[in-house]
VEXVEXRO-139682 format. One line per 3 residues: number of its first residue (from 1); their letters; for each residue x, y, z of N, C-alpha, C, O. Coordinates in steps of 0.05 Angstrom, whole numbers. Layout:
BEGIN
NUM = A = X:Y:Z:X:Y:Z:X:Y:Z:X:Y:Z; ...
//
This chain:
BEGIN
1 = XXX = 17:-24:-1:0:-1:0:17:25:0:41:25:7; 5:46:-9:19:72:-9:26:82:19:9:82:36; 51:90:23:58:98:51:52:127:56:58:137:78
4 = XXX = 40:141:36:31:167:40:2:169:41:-12:160:23; -9:179:62:-38:180:65:-45:207:79:-40:210:103; -55:227:64:-60:253:74:-84:253:93:-102:237:89
7 = XXX = -84:270:113:-107:273:131:-129:288:119:-124:306:103; -154:282:127:-176:300:119:-171:329:128:-161:334:150; -178:346:111:-173:375:116:-149:385:102:-145:410:100
10 = XXX = -132:368:92:-107:377:78:-117:390:51:-135:381:37; -104:414:46:-109:428:21:-98:414:-2:-78:399:1; -112:417:-26:-103:404:-50:-74:412:-57:-58:395:-64
13 = XXX = -68:438:-54:-42:447:-61:-20:438:-42:3:442:-48; -28:427:-20:-7:417:0:-3:386:-3:13:374:12; -16:373:-22:-12:344:-25:14:339:-38:24:354:-54
16 = XXX = 25:315:-30:49:305:-43:41:295:-71:18:288:-76; 60:294:-88:54:286:-116:74:265:-126:96:262:-115; 66:250:-146:39:250:-158:18:236:-140:24:218:-125
19 = XXX = -7:247:-143:-30:235:-128:-53:232:-146:-58:248:-164; -68:210:-141:-93:205:-156:-116:220:-141:-122:213:-117; -128:238:-154:-149:255:-142:-176:247:-152:-179:243:-176
22 = XXX = -196:246:-134:-225:243:-142:-240:268:-133:-241:273:-109; -251:282:-151:-268:305:-145:-297:293:-138:-312:283:-155; -303:295:-112:-327:282:-102:-352:295:-113:-372:281:-118
25 = XXX = -351:322:-118:-376:333:-130:-381:323:-157:-404:320:-165; -360:318:-174:-363:308:-199:-371:279:-199:-388:271:-216; -360:263:-181:-366:235:-177:-396:232:-170:-410:217:-183
28 = XXX = -404:247:-149:-433:245:-140:-451:254:-161:-473:243:-163; -443:273:-179:-460:281:-200:-465:258:-220:-487:253:-229; -442:243:-226:-445:221:-244:-462:199:-233:-480:189:-247
31 = XXX = -458:192:-208:-472:171:-195:-501:177:-193:-518:160:-197; -508:203:-186:-535:211:-183:-549:212:-210:-573:207:-211; -534:220:-231:-545:220:-258:-556:192:-267:-578:189:-278
34 = XXX = -539:173:-262:-546:144:-266:-570:135:-251:-587:121:-261; -569:142:-225:-592:135:-208:-618:147:-218:-638:134:-219; -617:173:-225:-641:185:-235:-651:173:-262:-675:172:-267
37 = XXX = -632:164:-279:-639:153:-305:-652:126:-301:-670:119:-316; -643:109:-281:-652:82:-280:-673:76:-258:-685:54:-259; -676:94:-240:-691:86:-215:-721:80:-223:-734:64:-209
40 = XXX = -732:92:-243:-760:85:-250:-764:70:-275:-785:72:-288; -743:55:-282:-745:37:-306:-741:7:-298:-731:0:-276; -749:-10:-316:-745:-38:-312:-716:-46:-315:-708:-67:-304
43 = XXX = -700:-31:-328:-672:-35:-332:-656:-22:-310:-662:1:-303; -635:-34:-299:-619:-23:-276:-591:-25:-284:-582:-39:-302; -576:-9:-268:-546:-9:-271:-533:-31:-255:-540:-36:-232
46 = XXX = -514:-45:-267:-497:-64:-253:-468:-53:-258:-456:-58:-278; -458:-37:-239:-434:-22:-244:-410:-42:-249:-407:-62:-234; -393:-37:-268:-370:-53:-275:-347:-42:-259:-339:-19:-262
49 = XXX = -335:-59:-241:-315:-50:-223:-287:-52:-236:-267:-46:-222; -284:-60:-261:-258:-60:-273:-246:-31:-275:-222:-27:-277; -265:-13:-276:-257:15:-277:-250:29:-253:-232:46:-254
52 = XXX = -263:21:-230:-261:34:-205:-244:19:-184:-231:32:-168; -246:-7:-185:-228:-25:-168:-234:-22:-137:-219:-32:-120; -256:-9:-130:-261:-2:-103:-289:-10:-94:-309:-1:-106
55 = XXX = -292:-28:-74:-320:-33:-65:-333:-10:-52:-357:-8:-53; -317:8:-40:-328:30:-28:-342:49:-48:-363:60:-43; -328:52:-70:-340:69:-91:-364:55:-103:-384:68:-109
58 = XXX = -363:30:-107:-385:15:-119:-410:16:-99:-433:19:-109; -406:14:-74:-427:16:-55:-439:44:-54:-463:47:-47; -423:63:-60:-432:92:-63:-454:93:-85:-474:108:-82
61 = XXX = -450:79:-107:-470:79:-129:-494:62:-122:-517:70:-126; -489:38:-110:-510:22:-101:-530:36:-82:-554:34:-84; -518:51:-63:-533:66:-43:-549:88:-55:-569:97:-44
64 = XXX = -540:100:-79:-554:121:-92:-579:112:-105:-598:128:-109; -580:86:-112:-604:74:-124:-602:72:-154:-582:81:-166; -622:59:-166:-622:54:-195:-606:31:-204:-602:28:-228
67 = XXX = -595:14:-186:-579:-8:-192:-592:-36:-185:-614:-37:-174; -578:-57:-193:-589:-83:-187:-583:-91:-159:-592:-112:-149; -566:-74:-146:-557:-80:-119:-530:-96:-119:-520:-104:-98
70 = XXX = -519:-98:-141:-493:-113:-142:-475:-101:-165:-480:-79:-175; -454:-114:-171:-435:-106:-190:-427:-127:-208:-435:-150:-203; -411:-121:-230:-397:-141:-245:-367:-135:-245:-359:-112:-243
73 = XXX = -352:-156:-246:-322:-154:-244:-309:-168:-268:-319:-188:-278; -286:-158:-277:-272:-169:-299:-260:-195:-292:-258:-212:-310; -252:-200:-268:-236:-223:-259:-247:-235:-233:-259:-221:-217
76 = XXX = -242:-260:-230:-251:-273:-204:-237:-259:-180:-250:-255:-159; -211:-253:-182:-197:-240:-159:-211:-214:-152:-212:-206:-129; -221:-200:-172:-235:-174:-167:-261:-179:-153:-270:-164:-136
79 = XXX = -275:-201:-161:-299:-209:-148:-295:-214:-119:-311:-206:-102; -272:-229:-113:-267:-235:-85:-264:-209:-68:-273:-207:-45; -250:-189:-81:-246:-163:-66:-274:-150:-61:-279:-140:-39
82 = XXX = -291:-151:-81:-318:-137:-78:-335:-151:-56:-348:-138:-40; -335:-178:-56:-349:-192:-34:-337:-185:-7:-351:-178:12; -312:-186:-5:-300:-178:19:-305:-151:28:-306:-145:52
85 = XXX = -310:-133:8:-317:-106:15:-346:-101:21:-354:-78:25; -362:-122:21:-391:-121:30:-411:-121:9:-434:-115:14; -403:-129:-17:-423:-131:-39:-430:-160:-42:-413:-177:-44
88 = XXX = -456:-166:-42:-466:-194:-41:-478:-204:-67:-490:-226:-67; -476:-188:-89:-487:-197:-114:-465:-190:-135:-460:-167:-140; -452:-210:-147:-431:-206:-165:-434:-223:-191:-438:-247:-189
91 = XXX = -432:-210:-213:-431:-223:-238:-403:-222:-249:-392:-200:-249; -392:-243:-258:-364:-243:-271:-371:-247:-302:-377:-269:-311; -370:-225:-316:-377:-228:-345:-352:-234:-361:-343:-219:-378
94 = XXX = -342:-257:-353:-317:-269:-365:-317:-299:-362:-335:-309:-347; -300:-313:-373:-300:-343:-371:-281:-351:-348:-259:-340:-347; -289:-369:-331:-272:-381:-310:-271:-410:-316:-290:-424:-312
97 = XXX = -248:-419:-325:-245:-446:-337:-226:-464:-323:-228:-488:-326; -208:-454:-307:-189:-470:-292:-202:-481:-267:-216:-467:-252; -197:-507:-262:-209:-521:-238:-204:-506:-211:-222:-503:-195
100 = XXX = -180:-497:-208:-174:-483:-183:-189:-457:-180:-198:-450:-158; -193:-442:-203:-208:-419:-201:-237:-424:-197:-250:-409:-182; -248:-446:-210:-276:-452:-205:-280:-459:-176:-300:-453:-164
103 = XXX = -261:-472:-164:-264:-480:-135:-264:-454:-119:-280:-452:-101; -247:-433:-126:-248:-408:-112:-275:-394:-116:-285:-381:-98; -285:-397:-139:-312:-384:-146:-333:-397:-129:-352:-384:-119
106 = XXX = -330:-423:-125:-350:-437:-109:-349:-430:-80:-369:-429:-66; -324:-424:-68:-321:-416:-43:-333:-388:-39:-345:-382:-18; -331:-371:-59:-343:-344:-59:-374:-346:-58:-388:-330:-46
109 = XXX = -384:-368:-71:-413:-371:-73:-425:-377:-46:-450:-375:-43; -410:-385:-26:-420:-390:0:-425:-362:15:-437:-362:36; -415:-341:4:-417:-315:18:-433:-295:2:-441:-275:13
112 = XXX = -437:-302:-25:-453:-282:-40:-466:-295:-64:-459:-318:-70; -484:-281:-78:-497:-292:-102:-477:-287:-125:-473:-264:-134; -465:-308:-134:-444:-307:-156:-455:-318:-181:-467:-340:-182
115 = XXX = -451:-303:-202:-458:-311:-229:-435:-308:-248:-419:-289:-244; -432:-325:-267:-411:-325:-285:-419:-328:-315:-440:-339:-320; -403:-319:-333:-410:-322:-362:-396:-346:-374:-373:-353:-367
118 = XXX = -409:-359:-392:-397:-382:-407:-403:-379:-436:-422:-365:-444; -387:-393:-453:-394:-394:-481:-389:-421:-493:-388:-424:-517; -386:-442:-476:-382:-469:-487:-391:-490:-467:-390:-486:-442
121 = XXX = -400:-513:-476:-411:-534:-460:-392:-546:-441:-400:-552:-418; -368:-550:-448:-349:-563:-431:-344:-546:-405:-342:-557:-383; -343:-521:-408:-340:-503:-385:-364:-505:-365:-361:-505:-340
124 = XXX = -388:-506:-376:-412:-511:-360:-411:-536:-344:-418:-537:-321; -402:-558:-358:-400:-584:-344:-380:-583:-321:-384:-595:-300; -357:-569:-326:-338:-568:-305:-346:-552:-280:-340:-560:-257
127 = XXX = -360:-529:-287:-371:-514:-265:-391:-530:-249:-391:-529:-224; -407:-544:-263:-428:-561:-251:-417:-581:-232:-426:-584:-209; -397:-595:-242:-383:-617:-226:-371:-605:-202:-376:-616:-180
130 = XXX = -355:-583:-203:-343:-573:-179:-363:-560:-160:-361:-564:-136; -382:-545:-171:-402:-533:-153:-418:-554:-139:-424:-550:-115; -426:-573:-151:-443:-595:-138:-427:-608:-116:-438:-614:-94
133 = XXX = -401:-613:-121:-383:-625:-100:-381:-607:-76:-378:-617:-54; -383:-579:-81:-380:-561:-60:-408:-553:-48:-410:-537:-30; -429:-565:-58:-456:-560:-47:-464:-530:-51:-476:-518:-34
136 = XXX = -456:-519:-73:-464:-491:-78:-476:-489:-107:-474:-507:-123; -488:-467:-113:-499:-463:-138:-490:-437:-151:-491:-416:-140; -481:-440:-176:-469:-417:-191:-490:-409:-212:-501:-426:-225
139 = XXX = -495:-384:-214:-512:-374:-235:-497:-373:-261:-474:-366:-262; -510:-381:-282:-499:-383:-309:-511:-363:-329:-535:-363:-333; -494:-345:-340:-503:-328:-362:-488:-335:-387:-463:-338:-386
142 = XXX = -501:-337:-409:-487:-343:-434:-478:-317:-447:-494:-300:-453; -451:-316:-452:-440:-292:-465:-446:-294:-494:-443:-316:-506; -454:-272:-507:-460:-271:-535:-441:-251:-548:-438:-228:-540
145 = XXX = -427:-260:-569:-409:-242:-583:-424:-224:-601:-435:-233:-621; -426:-198:-594:-439:-178:-611:-421:-164:-627:-420:-139:-626; -405:-179:-643:-386:-167:-663:-360:-155:-651:-346:-140:-664
148 = XXX = -354:-162:-626:-330:-152:-615:-306:-171:-623:-282:-163:-623; -313:-197:-630:-292:-214:-638:-276:-226:-616:-253:-235:-620; -288:-228:-591:-274:-242:-569:-291:-264:-559:-303:-277:-576
151 = XXX = -295:-268:-534:-311:-290:-523:-341:-288:-530:-350:-266:-536; -355:-310:-529:-384:-308:-533:-393:-327:-555:-378:-334:-573; -418:-337:-552:-429:-354:-574:-436:-337:-598:-441:-313:-596
154 = XXX = -435:-349:-620:-438:-335:-645:-463:-342:-661:-465:-335:-685; -481:-356:-649:-506:-363:-662:-527:-368:-640:-520:-373:-617; -552:-365:-648:-573:-374:-631:-572:-401:-622:-578:-408:-599
157 = XXX = -565:-419:-642:-564:-448:-636:-544:-454:-614:-549:-471:-597; -522:-441:-615:-501:-446:-594:-513:-439:-567:-510:-454:-548; -525:-415:-565:-537:-407:-540:-559:-424:-529:-561:-428:-505
160 = XXX = -576:-435:-547:-598:-453:-540:-586:-478:-530:-595:-488:-509; -565:-490:-542:-554:-515:-533:-542:-512:-504:-546:-531:-488; -529:-490:-498:-518:-487:-472:-541:-483:-451:-540:-495:-429
163 = XXX = -562:-468:-458:-583:-464:-440:-597:-490:-434:-604:-494:-410; -601:-506:-454:-614:-533:-450:-597:-550:-431:-608:-563:-413; -572:-550:-436:-553:-566:-419:-556:-559:-389:-557:-577:-372
166 = XXX = -558:-534:-384:-559:-525:-355:-583:-536:-340:-583:-538:-316; -604:-542:-356:-629:-552:-342:-627:-578:-330:-643:-586:-313; -606:-593:-338:-602:-620:-329:-579:-624:-311:-574:-646:-302
169 = XXX = -564:-603:-306:-540:-605:-290:-543:-595:-261:-557:-575:-257; -531:-609:-241:-532:-598:-214:-511:-576:-211:-492:-573:-227; -515:-560:-190:-495:-540:-182:-495:-514:-200:-480:-496:-194
172 = XXX = -512:-514:-220:-513:-491:-237:-542:-482:-240:-560:-499:-239; -547:-458:-244:-575:-448:-251:-573:-427:-274:-559:-407:-271; -587:-434:-295:-586:-415:-318:-602:-389:-310:-625:-390:-301
175 = XXX = -588:-367:-315:-599:-340:-308:-605:-323:-332:-625:-309:-332; -588:-325:-353:-595:-308:-375:-574:-305:-394:-557:-323:-397; -571:-283:-408:-551:-277:-430:-537:-251:-423:-547:-234:-408
178 = XXX = -514:-248:-436:-497:-224:-430:-482:-217:-456:-475:-235:-470; -477:-192:-461:-461:-183:-482:-448:-156:-476:-457:-142:-458; -426:-150:-491:-414:-125:-486:-407:-114:-513:-400:-128:-531
181 = XXX = -409:-87:-515:-401:-74:-540:-388:-46:-531:-395:-35:-510; -368:-37:-546:-356:-12:-540:-359:6:-564:-352:-1:-586; -370:29:-559:-377:49:-580:-366:76:-576:-380:96:-581
184 = XXX = -340:79:-567:-330:105:-561:-327:124:-585:-326:148:-582; -326:112:-609:-320:128:-633:-346:141:-643:-345:159:-660; -370:133:-632:-395:144:-642:-402:168:-624:-418:165:-606
187 = XXX = -390:191:-631:-396:215:-615:-424:225:-621:-437:234:-603; -433:224:-645:-461:230:-652:-480:213:-637:-479:189:-638; -498:226:-623:-517:210:-607:-534:192:-623:-540:169:-615
190 = XXX = -544:201:-647:-562:184:-663:-547:160:-674:-557:138:-674; -522:164:-682:-506:141:-693:-501:121:-669:-504:97:-673; -494:131:-645:-488:115:-623:-513:99:-614:-510:75:-607
193 = XXX = -537:111:-614:-560:98:-607:-566:75:-626:-573:53:-617; -563:81:-654:-570:62:-672:-551:37:-671:-560:14:-671; -525:42:-669:-507:19:-668:-510:5:-642:-508:-20:-641
196 = XXX = -516:19:-620:-522:6:-594:-546:-13:-595:-546:-36:-586; -567:-3:-608:-592:-20:-612:-586:-45:-629:-594:-68:-623; -570:-41:-650:-564:-62:-670:-548:-85:-655:-555:-108:-656
199 = XXX = -528:-76:-641:-511:-96:-628:-524:-110:-604:-520:-134:-600; -539:-95:-589:-553:-108:-566:-575:-126:-576:-582:-145:-563; -586:-121:-599:-607:-138:-611:-596:-166:-617:-611:-186:-616
202 = XXX = -570:-168:-622:-557:-195:-627:-560:-212:-602:-567:-236:-603; -556:-198:-579:-559:-212:-553:-589:-219:-549:-595:-241:-540; -606:-201:-555:-634:-207:-551:-644:-230:-569:-662:-246:-561
205 = XXX = -633:-232:-592:-640:-254:-610:-634:-281:-597:-650:-299:-598; -612:-283:-584:-606:-308:-570:-624:-312:-547:-634:-334:-543; -631:-291:-532:-651:-293:-510:-678:-303:-521:-691:-320:-509
208 = XXX = -686:-292:-543:-712:-300:-554:-713:-329:-563:-733:-343:-559; -691:-337:-574:-688:-366:-583:-689:-385:-560:-701:-406:-562; -677:-377:-538:-677:-394:-514:-706:-395:-503:-715:-417:-495
211 = XXX = -719:-373:-502:-747:-373:-491:-766:-388:-508:-786:-398:-499; -760:-389:-534:-778:-405:-552:-775:-435:-546:-793:-450:-554; -755:-444:-533:-750:-471:-523:-764:-476:-496:-762:-498:-485
214 = XXX = -777:-456:-485:-791:-459:-460:-773:-453:-436:-780:-459:-413; -750:-442:-441:-731:-438:-419:-734:-408:-411:-729:-391:-429; -741:-400:-386:-742:-371:-379:-715:-358:-377:-695:-370:-368
217 = XXX = -714:-333:-387:-689:-318:-387:-695:-295:-367:-710:-276:-372; -682:-296:-344:-687:-276:-322:-671:-251:-327:-680:-228:-323; -645:-255:-336:-627:-231:-338:-618:-228:-367:-610:-247:-380
220 = XXX = -619:-202:-377:-604:-194:-400:-586:-173:-392:-594:-150:-388; -561:-180:-390:-541:-160:-381:-525:-151:-404:-510:-168:-415; -527:-125:-412:-514:-117:-436:-508:-86:-433:-513:-74:-412
223 = XXX = -497:-75:-455:-491:-48:-455:-466:-40:-438:-454:-58:-427; -459:-16:-437:-437:-4:-424:-440:25:-422:-463:35:-428; -422:41:-415:-426:70:-412:-437:83:-436:-453:101:-434
226 = XXX = -427:74:-461:-436:87:-485:-464:81:-493:-474:94:-511; -475:61:-480:-505:56:-485:-522:58:-459:-544:47:-457; -511:73:-441:-526:79:-417:-554:90:-423:-573:82:-410
229 = XXX = -555:108:-441:-580:122:-447:-594:109:-470:-615:119:-479; -585:86:-480:-598:73:-501:-613:48:-490:-636:44:-496; -600:34:-473:-610:7:-462:-636:11:-448:-653:-7:-450
232 = XXX = -641:32:-435:-667:36:-420:-691:35:-439:-714:29:-431; -686:41:-465:-709:43:-485:-710:17:-501:-726:15:-520; -694:-3:-495:-695:-28:-510:-708:-50:-493:-697:-60:-475
235 = XXX = -733:-56:-500:-749:-77:-485:-733:-103:-483:-722:-113:-502; -732:-113:-459:-717:-139:-455:-692:-136:-440:-685:-154:-425; -678:-114:-442:-653:-110:-427:-660:-104:-398:-676:-86:-392
238 = XXX = -647:-120:-381:-654:-118:-352:-633:-102:-336:-639:-90:-315; -607:-103:-348:-585:-89:-333:-564:-81:-352:-560:-93:-373; -551:-59:-344:-529:-48:-360:-503:-48:-345:-502:-39:-322
241 = XXX = -480:-57:-358:-455:-61:-344:-438:-35:-350:-418:-35:-364; -447:-12:-339:-432:12:-342:-408:15:-322:-410:6:-299; -387:26:-331:-363:30:-313:-351:57:-316:-347:70:-296
244 = XXX = -345:65:-341:-330:89:-347:-344:115:-336:-330:134:-329; -371:115:-336:-385:139:-329:-377:150:-301:-378:174:-297; -370:132:-283:-365:141:-256:-343:161:-253:-346:181:-239
247 = XXX = -321:155:-266:-297:172:-264:-291:187:-290:-280:209:-290; -297:175:-313:-294:186:-340:-266:192:-348:-247:190:-332; -263:198:-374:-237:205:-386:-242:226:-406:-264:230:-416
250 = XXX = -221:242:-413:-225:266:-430:-234:260:-458:-244:278:-471; -229:235:-469:-235:231:-496:-265:223:-501:-273:221:-524; -280:219:-480:-309:213:-484:-326:231:-465:-346:222:-453
253 = XXX = -317:255:-461:-333:273:-443:-358:282:-457:-375:295:-444; -361:276:-483:-387:283:-497:-410:268:-486:-433:274:-492; -406:247:-469:-428:233:-457:-443:249:-437:-466:241:-430
256 = XXX = -433:271:-428:-448:289:-409:-441:283:-381:-450:298:-364; -424:263:-374:-415:261:-346:-390:277:-339:-376:285:-358; -385:282:-315:-363:299:-307:-338:283:-303:-339:260:-293
259 = XXX = -315:294:-310:-290:280:-306:-282:283:-276:-274:304:-267; -284:261:-262:-279:261:-233:-251:253:-224:-242:258:-202; -238:240:-243:-209:231:-236:-190:250:-248:-192:257:-271
262 = XXX = -170:257:-232:-149:274:-242:-122:265:-227:-122:252:-206; -100:273:-240:-74:266:-229:-60:293:-220:-57:310:-237; -52:296:-196:-38:319:-187:-8:317:-191:4:298:-181
265 = XXX = 4:334:-204:34:332:-211:47:359:-202:33:380:-201; 73:357:-197:90:381:-191:110:383:-213:120:364:-224; 114:410:-220:135:417:-238:162:415:-223:166:427:-202
268 = XXX = 180:399:-233:205:393:-220:229:404:-234:251:405:-223; 226:412:-260:248:422:-274:240:440:-297:219:437:-308; 257:458:-304:254:477:-326:278:478:-345:294:497:-344
271 = XXX = 281:457:-362:307:455:-377:311:476:-399:333:480:-408; 290:489:-407:293:510:-427:267:528:-427:247:520:-416; 270:551:-441:246:568:-443:222:553:-453:224:539:-473
274 = XXX = 199:557:-440:174:545:-449:173:515:-447:155:502:-458; 192:502:-434:192:473:-430:196:467:-401:215:477:-388; 177:451:-391:177:443:-362:173:414:-359:161:401:-376
277 = XXX = 183:402:-336:180:373:-331:164:369:-306:168:382:-286; 144:351:-307:129:343:-284:137:316:-274:150:301:-288; 128:309:-249:137:286:-235:119:262:-239:119:245:-221
280 = XXX = 104:259:-261:87:237:-265:90:227:-294:96:242:-312; 87:201:-296:92:190:-324:73:166:-330:53:163:-316; 79:150:-349:63:128:-357:59:107:-336:38:93:-336
283 = XXX = 78:104:-319:76:84:-298:53:91:-279:43:74:-265; 45:115:-278:23:124:-261:-2:133:-278:-21:145:-268; -1:127:-303:-22:134:-322:-33:112:-337:-46:95:-327
286 = XXX = -27:112:-363:-36:89:-380:-20:91:-404:4:95:-402; -34:87:-429:-20:87:-454:-1:109:-460:-8:132:-454; 22:104:-470:39:125:-478:28:142:-503:34:166:-506
289 = XXX = 13:129:-519:2:143:-543:-22:162:-537:-30:178:-554; -33:159:-513:-57:174:-506:-52:188:-480:-63:179:-459; -39:209:-479:-32:223:-454:-54:240:-443:-75:242:-456
292 = XXX = -50:251:-420:-70:267:-408:-72:295:-420:-55:302:-437; -90:311:-412:-92:339:-418:-90:354:-391:-95:343:-370; -82:379:-392:-79:395:-368:-105:409:-361:-117:422:-378
295 = XXX = -114:405:-338:-140:416:-330:-138:447:-326:-121:457:-311; -155:461:-338:-160:489:-333:-135:506:-339:-132:527:-327; -117:496:-356:-93:511:-365:-90:507:-395:-74:491:-404
298 = XXX = -105:522:-411:-103:520:-441:-75:529:-450:-66:522:-472; -61:544:-434:-34:554:-442:-12:532:-438:10:536:-446; -18:510:-426:2:489:-420:-7:464:-434:-29:454:-432
301 = XXX = 11:452:-449:5:429:-467:25:406:-458:48:410:-451; 13:381:-458:31:357:-455:44:351:-480:31:346:-501; 70:351:-479:86:347:-505:96:318:-507:93:305:-528
304 = XXX = 106:307:-484:116:281:-484:110:267:-457:107:280:-436; 107:240:-458:100:226:-433:119:203:-430:118:185:-447; 135:202:-410:156:181:-405:148:165:-381:126:170:-370
307 = XXX = 164:146:-373:156:128:-351:149:142:-326:129:137:-313; 167:162:-319:164:177:-293:164:207:-297:166:222:-277; 161:215:-321:163:245:-326:142:253:-348:136:237:-367
310 = XXX = 131:277:-346:116:288:-366:129:315:-375:138:330:-359; 129:319:-401:141:343:-412:119:363:-420:102:356:-436; 119:387:-408:100:408:-416:113:429:-433:137:435:-430
313 = XXX = 97:440:-450:106:463:-464:86:486:-459:62:481:-456; 95:510:-459:78:533:-452:81:554:-473:100:553:-489; 64:572:-474:64:595:-492:85:616:-484:97:629:-501
316 = XXX = 90:618:-456:109:637:-447:127:625:-428:119:607:-414; 151:634:-426:171:623:-409:164:626:-378:173:610:-362; 148:645:-372:140:649:-344:113:639:-337:102:646:-316
319 = XXX = 102:621:-355:75:610:-349:77:591:-325:58:589:-310; 98:578:-322:101:559:-300:129:564:-285:148:576:-296; 131:553:-261:155:554:-247:159:527:-231:140:512:-225
322 = XXX = 184:521:-224:189:496:-209:173:499:-182:173:520:-169; 160:477:-175:144:476:-152:115:480:-156:99:476:-138; 108:490:-182:78:493:-188:65:466:-190:79:447:-196
325 = XXX = 40:464:-184:24:440:-186:3:443:-207:-8:464:-211; -1:421:-221:-21:420:-243:-38:395:-240:-29:375:-231; -63:397:-248:-82:374:-249:-83:365:-278:-88:381:-296
328 = XXX = -79:338:-282:-81:326:-307:-107:310:-310:-114:296:-291; -120:312:-332:-144:296:-338:-135:272:-356:-124:275:-378; -140:248:-345:-133:224:-359:-149:217:-383:-172:225:-385
331 = XXX = -137:204:-401:-150:194:-425:-170:172:-419:-193:172:-430; -162:153:-403:-177:130:-399:-171:119:-371:-147:114:-365; -190:114:-355:-185:108:-326:-180:80:-318:-169:76:-296
334 = XXX = -187:59:-335:-183:32:-325:-154:26:-319:-149:17:-297; -136:31:-336:-108:24:-331:-96:45:-311:-78:38:-296; -107:69:-312:-99:90:-293:-103:81:-265:-84:80:-249
337 = XXX = -128:74:-258:-134:67:-230:-119:42:-221:-110:40:-198; -115:23:-241:-99:-2:-233:-71:3:-225:-57:-16:-217; -62:27:-228:-34:35:-221:-33:47:-193:-11:52:-183
340 = XXX = -54:52:-179:-54:66:-155:-65:51:-131:-82:33:-134; -56:57:-106:-66:45:-81:-88:60:-69:-103:48:-53; -93:85:-76:-114:100:-62:-123:123:-79:-109:135:-95
343 = XXX = -149:130:-74:-161:154:-84:-158:175:-62:-165:169:-39; -150:198:-68:-151:221:-50:-176:237:-58:-176:250:-79; -195:236:-40:-223:247:-48:-223:277:-39:-218:283:-16
346 = XXX = -228:295:-59:-228:324:-54:-255:335:-58:-270:327:-76; -263:354:-40:-286:371:-46:-278:400:-38:-269:406:-16; -283:417:-58:-276:445:-55:-248:450:-47:-242:468:-31
349 = XXX = -231:434:-60:-202:439:-55:-191:428:-31:-167:434:-26; -206:412:-15:-198:401:10:-202:371:11:-222:361:2; -182:357:23:-185:328:25:-209:322:45:-210:332:68
352 = XXX = -227:306:36:-251:298:53:-247:269:62:-253:262:85; -237:251:44:-233:222:51:-210:213:34:-201:225:15; -200:189:43:-180:173:28:-190:145:25:-194:132:45
355 = XXX = -194:135:1:-206:109:-3:-184:91:-14:-169:98:-33; -181:67:-2:-163:46:-13:-174:36:-40:-197:39:-46; -156:26:-55:-164:13:-80:-154:-16:-80:-134:-23:-92
358 = XXX = -170:-32:-65:-161:-61:-61:-161:-78:-86:-147:-98:-87; -177:-69:-107:-180:-84:-130:-157:-80:-149:-155:-93:-170; -138:-62:-143:-115:-56:-161:-98:-81:-163:-91:-94:-143
361 = XXX = -90:-87:-187:-73:-109:-192:-88:-137:-193:-75:-157:-196; -115:-136:-191:-130:-160:-192:-134:-170:-222:-153:-163:-235; -115:-184:-231:-114:-191:-259:-120:-221:-263:-121:-230:-286
364 = X = -124:-237:-243:-128:-265:-246:-158:-273:-243:-164:-297:-245
//
């Protein structure tokens, strides 16, 4: 864990750097917006914790309302963190195929309602065998490939075959279908909505085919941040796996949510006129090709991003000085958050809370 932990009441400008900052007003705006959108609909939010890595933050959304009362996690290890943090409804929208991991998943099912996605018959049989030996029941959702080209069944017939199999196996209970699609390039709302409907319909087609065989489909878990405002208008979708909306990134701020995550950095060197060096780099951010932007300083640009340094250029040589602090807006928060031990939560320029990020590094 990070050995630096500021006390509540510390001023933003007095924080050590680099630090991962959460603007609580922006975060609460995003969480409340989702709550308001979903609270009176049949479709609810199931927050994806691959973005936030924190059960405390996830519970903040659950307590706001408009959710299924649980989360989804990218990995089993992340699910373990969420259950330990007090969340008792977890969907793993990924495949768990190794026997040791399935045994861990069964142990988790003694503490919470655990559901997992599958896309092949052999995986279902293995989960059934291990779950029944452990006297637990694992919820099964069939993942549908909606043109992303990764895991998931690719035909209605595949989905029906798996659903039928679950009806005769112990230790598993068929729950529904799941799909994921990513539409960040569709900035135009009409285009985004149309592509969102088209891709989600592929998942609904599998659901309809299963129901035609007399098998009830309780859950249709689909969508993500880019279809948050689409899925509520699609009959049959019961939950949306949104994640990015909570903290956001500067490349998709057109969604209307506020950018709550920022990195505080200090200028540590001035090698030449109009060139300054900050004390944060890719090891505390994400991709080298997609660097951050400088918050509220249009006169300061990010020129280069190295492992532990950022190079700023300015319009004037006196625009910055060594010791100055800047807030950087990240491009994408998934990999950003996974590099940090804690969120320093700020309101009105003052530290209000510090939250651990126990899901950081949970890649198994």
